[in-house]
FIGU-926033 format. One record per residue: residue number from 1; residue in three letters; x, y, z of N, C-alpha, C, O, CB in turn. Coordinates in steps of 0.2 Angstrom, whole numbers, m for minus. Glycine has a CB too. Example, Ala and Ser with C-alpha at 12.3 -4.5 7.8 and 13.67 -1.06 7.14 Angstrom:
BEGIN
+-----+------+-------+-------+-------+-------+-------+-------+-------+-------+-------+-------+-------+-------+-------+-------+-------+
!  nr ! rest !   nc1 !   nc2 !   nc3 !  cac1 !  cac2 !  cac3 !   cc1 !   cc2 !   cc3 !   oc1 !   oc2 !   oc3 !  cbc1 !  cbc2 !  cbc3 !
+-----+------+-------+-------+-------+-------+-------+-------+-------+-------+-------+-------+-------+-------+-------+-------+-------+
!   1 !  Ala !    66 !   m28 !    39 !    62 !   m22 !    39 !    66 !   m16 !    39 !    71 !   m17 !    42 !    57 !   m22 !    45 !
!   2 !  Ser !    64 !   m11 !    35 !    68 !    m5 !    36 !    64 !     0 !    39 !    67 !     6 !    40 !    70 !    m3 !    29 !
+-----+------+-------+-------+-------+-------+-------+-------+-------+-------+-------+-------+-------+-------+-------+-------+-------+
//
This chain:
BEGIN
+-----+------+-------+-------+-------+-------+-------+-------+-------+-------+-------+-------+-------+-------+-------+-------+-------+
!  nr ! rest !   nc1 !   nc2 !   nc3 !  cac1 !  cac2 !  cac3 !   cc1 !   cc2 !   cc3 !   oc1 !   oc2 !   oc3 !  cbc1 !  cbc2 !  cbc3 !
+-----+------+-------+-------+-------+-------+-------+-------+-------+-------+-------+-------+-------+-------+-------+-------+-------+
!   1 !  Met !     3 !    m6 !     1 !     1 !     0 !     1 !     5 !     6 !     0 !     4 !    10 !    m4 !    m2 !     1 !     7 !
!   2 !  Thr !    10 !     6 !     4 !    13 !    12 !     5 !    18 !    14 !    m2 !    21 !    19 !    m3 !    17 !    11 !    12 !
!   3 !  Thr !    18 !     8 !    m5 !    23 !     9 !   m11 !    18 !    10 !   m19 !    20 !    10 !   m25 !    29 !     2 !   m12 !
!   4 !  Gly !    12 !    11 !   m17 !     7 !    12 !   m22 !     5 !     6 !   m27 !     1 !     7 !   m32 !    10 !    18 !   m25 !
!   5 !  Glu !     7 !     1 !   m25 !     7 !    m5 !   m27 !     2 !   m10 !   m24 !     1 !   m16 !   m26 !    14 !    m7 !   m27 !
!   6 !  Gly !    m4 !    m6 !   m19 !    m7 !   m12 !   m17 !   m15 !   m13 !   m22 !   m17 !    m9 !   m27 !    m8 !   m11 !    m8 !
!   7 !  Asp !   m18 !   m18 !   m18 !   m23 !   m18 !   m20 !   m29 !   m20 !   m16 !   m29 !   m18 !   m10 !   m23 !   m22 !   m25 !
!   8 !  Arg !   m35 !   m23 !   m19 !   m41 !   m24 !   m13 !   m39 !   m31 !    m9 !   m41 !   m31 !    m4 !   m50 !   m25 !   m18 !
!   9 !  Phe !   m34 !   m36 !   m11 !   m29 !   m38 !    m7 !   m25 !   m38 !    m4 !   m23 !   m43 !    m1 !   m26 !   m41 !    m7 !
!  10 !  Ser !   m23 !   m33 !    m4 !   m16 !   m31 !     1 !   m18 !   m30 !     8 !   m23 !   m27 !    10 !   m12 !   m24 !    m1 !
!  11 !  Asp !   m14 !   m32 !    12 !   m14 !   m31 !    20 !    m8 !   m26 !    22 !    m4 !   m24 !    18 !   m13 !   m38 !    25 !
!  12 !  Ile !    m8 !   m26 !    29 !    m4 !   m20 !    31 !     1 !   m24 !    35 !    m1 !   m28 !    40 !    m8 !   m14 !    36 !
!  13 !  Asp !     8 !   m25 !    35 !    11 !   m28 !    40 !    16 !   m22 !    43 !    20 !   m19 !    39 !    15 !   m35 !    37 !
!  14 !  Ile !    15 !   m23 !    50 !    19 !   m19 !    55 !    24 !   m23 !    59 !    23 !   m26 !    64 !    15 !   m16 !    58 !
!  15 !  Tyr !    30 !   m23 !    57 !    36 !   m24 !    62 !    38 !   m21 !    67 !    38 !   m15 !    67 !    40 !   m25 !    60 !
!  16 !  Ile !    39 !   m25 !    73 !    39 !   m23 !    80 !    47 !   m27 !    82 !    48 !   m33 !    81 !    31 !   m25 !    86 !
!  17 !  Leu !    49 !   m22 !    83 !    57 !   m24 !    83 !    58 !   m21 !    91 !    57 !   m15 !    93 !    62 !   m19 !    76 !
!  18 !  Val !    61 !   m28 !    94 !    60 !   m27 !   102 !    69 !   m31 !   104 !    72 !   m34 !   101 !    51 !   m33 !   106 !
!  19 !  Asn !    71 !   m28 !   111 !    75 !   m32 !   112 !    73 !   m38 !   114 !    67 !   m40 !   116 !    79 !   m30 !   116 !
!  20 !  Asp !    80 !   m42 !   114 !    79 !   m50 !   115 !    75 !   m52 !   121 !    70 !   m55 !   122 !    86 !   m53 !   115 !
!  21 !  Glu !    78 !   m49 !   127 !    76 !   m50 !   135 !    67 !   m46 !   135 !    63 !   m47 !   140 !    83 !   m44 !   141 !
!  22 !  Asp !    65 !   m43 !   131 !    59 !   m41 !   131 !    53 !   m44 !   126 !    47 !   m43 !   125 !    60 !   m35 !   132 !
!  23 !  Phe !    57 !   m48 !   122 !    53 !   m50 !   116 !    47 !   m53 !   121 !    42 !   m50 !   122 !    56 !   m57 !   110 !
!  24 !  Asp !    49 !   m60 !   123 !    41 !   m64 !   126 !    36 !   m59 !   130 !    30 !   m61 !   130 !    44 !   m71 !   133 !
!  25 !  Glu !    38 !   m54 !   134 !    34 !   m49 !   137 !    28 !   m46 !   131 !    22 !   m47 !   131 !    38 !   m43 !   140 !
!  26 !  Leu !    32 !   m43 !   126 !    29 !   m39 !   122 !    25 !   m43 !   117 !    19 !   m42 !   116 !    34 !   m35 !   118 !
!  27 !  Tyr !    29 !   m50 !   116 !    23 !   m56 !   111 !    17 !   m58 !   115 !    12 !   m60 !   113 !    27 !   m64 !   109 !
!  28 !  Asn !    18 !   m57 !   122 !    12 !   m60 !   126 !     6 !   m53 !   126 !     0 !   m54 !   128 !    15 !   m63 !   134 !
!  29 !  Glu !     9 !   m48 !   124 !     2 !   m44 !   125 !     1 !   m41 !   118 !    m1 !   m35 !   117 !     3 !   m36 !   131 !
!  30 !  Lys !     2 !   m45 !   113 !    m1 !   m45 !   105 !    m7 !   m43 !   106 !    m8 !   m37 !   106 !     0 !   m52 !    99 !
!  31 !  Gln !   m14 !   m47 !   109 !   m19 !   m46 !   108 !   m20 !   m40 !   110 !   m24 !   m36 !   106 !   m23 !   m51 !   111 !
!  32 !  Ile !   m18 !   m36 !   116 !   m19 !   m28 !   118 !   m18 !   m26 !   114 !   m23 !   m22 !   112 !   m14 !   m25 !   123 !
!  33 !  Phe !   m13 !   m26 !   109 !   m10 !   m21 !   105 !   m14 !   m22 !    96 !   m14 !   m18 !    92 !    m1 !   m23 !   104 !
!  34 !  Ala !   m16 !   m29 !    97 !   m21 !   m28 !    89 !   m28 !   m26 !    92 !   m31 !   m23 !    88 !   m23 !   m37 !    84 !
!  35 !  Gly !   m31 !   m26 !    98 !   m37 !   m24 !   100 !   m37 !   m15 !    99 !   m42 !   m12 !    98 !   m39 !   m26 !   107 !
!  36 !  Glu !   m29 !   m13 !    99 !   m31 !    m4 !    97 !   m30 !    m3 !    91 !   m29 !     3 !    90 !   m27 !     2 !   101 !
!  37 !  Leu !   m30 !    m8 !    86 !   m31 !    m8 !    78 !   m39 !    m7 !    77 !   m41 !    m3 !    72 !   m28 !   m14 !    74 !
!  38 !  Gly !   m43 !   m11 !    81 !   m50 !   m11 !    79 !   m54 !   m16 !    82 !   m50 !   m20 !    85 !   m52 !   m11 !    72 !
!  39 !  Asn !   m60 !   m18 !    81 !   m65 !   m25 !    81 !   m63 !   m29 !    77 !   m63 !   m28 !    71 !   m72 !   m24 !    80 !
!  40 !  Thr !   m59 !   m35 !    81 !   m54 !   m41 !    77 !   m62 !   m48 !    75 !   m65 !   m51 !    79 !   m46 !   m45 !    86 !
!  41 !  Leu !   m62 !   m49 !    70 !   m64 !   m56 !    67 !   m62 !   m60 !    70 !   m65 !   m62 !    75 !   m63 !   m57 !    61 !
!  42 !  Phe !   m54 !   m62 !    68 !   m51 !   m69 !    67 !   m44 !   m66 !    68 !   m42 !   m61 !    67 !   m52 !   m73 !    60 !
!  43 !  Thr !   m41 !   m71 !    71 !   m32 !   m70 !    72 !   m29 !   m76 !    72 !   m32 !   m82 !    73 !   m30 !   m68 !    79 !
!  44 !  Phe !   m23 !   m75 !    70 !   m18 !   m82 !    69 !   m11 !   m81 !    69 !    m8 !   m76 !    67 !   m19 !   m85 !    63 !
!  45 !  Glu !    m8 !   m87 !    70 !    m1 !   m85 !    72 !     3 !   m89 !    67 !     0 !   m95 !    65 !     2 !   m86 !    81 !
!  46 !  Met !     9 !   m87 !    66 !    13 !   m92 !    61 !    20 !   m90 !    64 !    20 !   m85 !    68 !    14 !   m90 !    52 !
!  47 !  Glu !    25 !   m94 !    63 !    33 !   m93 !    65 !    37 !   m91 !    58 !    37 !   m96 !    55 !    36 !   m99 !    69 !
!  48 !  Trp !    39 !   m87 !    56 !    43 !   m86 !    50 !    49 !   m86 !    52 !    50 !   m86 !    58 !    42 !   m81 !    45 !
!  49 !  Pro !    55 !   m85 !    47 !    62 !   m87 !    51 !    65 !   m80 !    55 !    69 !   m80 !    59 !    67 !   m90 !    44 !
!  50 !  Asn !    61 !   m75 !    51 !    64 !   m69 !    53 !    58 !   m65 !    58 !    58 !   m59 !    59 !    67 !   m65 !    47 !
!  51 !  Cys !    53 !   m69 !    61 !    49 !   m66 !    66 !    43 !   m70 !    68 !    42 !   m75 !    64 !    47 !   m59 !    63 !
!  52 !  Met !    39 !   m69 !    73 !    33 !   m71 !    77 !    27 !   m67 !    73 !    27 !   m61 !    75 !    33 !   m70 !    86 !
!  53 !  Met !    24 !   m70 !    69 !    18 !   m66 !    67 !    11 !   m68 !    70 !     9 !   m74 !    70 !    18 !   m66 !    59 !
!  54 !  Tyr !     8 !   m62 !    73 !     1 !   m62 !    75 !    m4 !   m57 !    69 !    m5 !   m51 !    69 !     1 !   m58 !    84 !
!  55 !  Gly !    m7 !   m62 !    64 !   m11 !   m60 !    61 !   m19 !   m58 !    62 !   m22 !   m63 !    65 !   m11 !   m63 !    58 !
!  56 !  Val !   m20 !   m53 !    61 !   m28 !   m50 !    64 !   m31 !   m48 !    57 !   m29 !   m44 !    53 !   m28 !   m42 !    70 !
!  57 !  Ile !   m38 !   m51 !    58 !   m42 !   m49 !    54 !   m47 !   m43 !    54 !   m53 !   m46 !    56 !   m44 !   m54 !    53 !
!  58 !  Leu !   m48 !   m38 !    54 !   m52 !   m34 !    56 !   m58 !   m34 !    53 !   m59 !   m36 !    47 !   m50 !   m29 !    55 !
!  59 !  Glu !   m65 !   m31 !    57 !   m71 !   m32 !    54 !   m73 !   m28 !    49 !   m78 !   m29 !    46 !   m76 !   m31 !    59 !
!  60 !  Asn !   m68 !   m23 !    47 !   m68 !   m22 !    39 !   m65 !   m26 !    34 !   m64 !   m25 !    28 !   m66 !   m15 !    38 !
!  61 !  Phe !   m63 !   m31 !    36 !   m59 !   m38 !    31 !   m53 !   m35 !    30 !   m50 !   m38 !    25 !   m63 !   m40 !    23 !
!  62 !  Leu !   m50 !   m30 !    35 !   m41 !   m28 !    32 !   m39 !   m33 !    37 !   m42 !   m34 !    42 !   m37 !   m18 !    33 !
!  63 !  Glu !   m34 !   m37 !    34 !   m28 !   m39 !    37 !   m22 !   m36 !    39 !   m18 !   m34 !    35 !   m26 !   m43 !    34 !
!  64 !  Val !   m21 !   m36 !    46 !   m15 !   m33 !    49 !   m11 !   m39 !    52 !   m14 !   m42 !    57 !   m18 !   m29 !    54 !
!  65 !  Asp !    m4 !   m39 !    49 !     1 !   m44 !    51 !     6 !   m40 !    56 !    11 !   m37 !    54 !     3 !   m46 !    44 !
!  66 !  Leu !     6 !   m40 !    63 !    10 !   m39 !    67 !    17 !   m43 !    68 !    16 !   m48 !    71 !     7 !   m39 !    71 !
!  67 !  Cys !    21 !   m40 !    67 !    27 !   m45 !    65 !    32 !   m44 !    72 !    36 !   m39 !    72 !    32 !   m43 !    57 !
!  68 !  Tyr !    33 !   m48 !    76 !    39 !   m46 !    82 !    44 !   m48 !    80 !    43 !   m53 !    77 !    39 !   m49 !    89 !
!  69 !  Cys !    50 !   m45 !    80 !    57 !   m47 !    78 !    62 !   m44 !    84 !    61 !   m40 !    87 !    59 !   m44 !    72 !
!  70 !  Val !    67 !   m48 !    84 !    73 !   m47 !    89 !    78 !   m43 !    85 !    78 !   m42 !    79 !    76 !   m53 !    92 !
!  71 !  Glu !    83 !   m41 !    89 !    87 !   m35 !    87 !    91 !   m37 !    81 !    92 !   m34 !    76 !    91 !   m33 !    92 !
!  72 !  Gly !    93 !   m45 !    84 !    98 !   m48 !    78 !    96 !   m47 !    71 !   100 !   m47 !    66 !    97 !   m55 !    78 !
!  73 !  Gln !    88 !   m47 !    70 !    87 !   m48 !    64 !    85 !   m40 !    59 !    82 !   m38 !    53 !    80 !   m53 !    66 !
!  74 !  Ile !    88 !   m38 !    63 !    87 !   m30 !    59 !    89 !   m29 !    52 !    86 !   m25 !    48 !    92 !   m25 !    62 !
!  75 !  Glu !    93 !   m34 !    50 !    95 !   m33 !    41 !    89 !   m36 !    37 !    87 !   m34 !    32 !   103 !   m37 !    38 !
!  76 !  Ile !    87 !   m41 !    40 !    80 !   m44 !    36 !    73 !   m37 !    35 !    68 !   m37 !    32 !    76 !   m52 !    40 !
!  77 !  Leu !    75 !   m33 !    40 !    70 !   m27 !    41 !    70 !   m21 !    35 !    65 !   m17 !    33 !    71 !   m23 !    49 !
!  78 !  Val !    78 !   m21 !    34 !    79 !   m15 !    28 !    75 !   m16 !    22 !    76 !   m21 !    18 !    87 !   m14 !    26 !
!  79 !  Pro !    70 !   m10 !    19 !    68 !   m11 !    13 !    72 !   m12 !     8 !    76 !    m8 !     8 !    65 !    m8 !    12 !
!  80 !  Thr !    71 !   m16 !     3 !    73 !   m17 !    m4 !    71 !   m12 !    m9 !    74 !   m12 !   m14 !    71 !   m22 !    m6 !
!  81 !  Arg !    67 !    m7 !    m7 !    64 !    m1 !   m11 !    63 !     3 !    m7 !    59 !     2 !    m2 !    59 !    m2 !   m15 !
!  82 !  Leu !    66 !     9 !    m9 !    65 !    16 !    m7 !    61 !    21 !   m10 !    61 !    27 !    m8 !    70 !    19 !    m7 !
+-----+------+-------+-------+-------+-------+-------+-------+-------+-------+-------+-------+-------+-------+-------+-------+-------+
//
């Protein structure tokens, strides 16, 4: 969406970079953070090589993926297009 290439099937990815020692605490609060985005219809979790993802489908059917990453994975988060 931010690159102008989004369509009606696009989602929003939010990367949350946290200290190693704070990861568990912050990831355990994922439902609280997701609730701030709006009314939730459905949630799901996935483990990726670079993050733990908490996916949220909002009542307007927008998907928001909250990707929790630790500091050692910062190089994976650098955008390939600017």
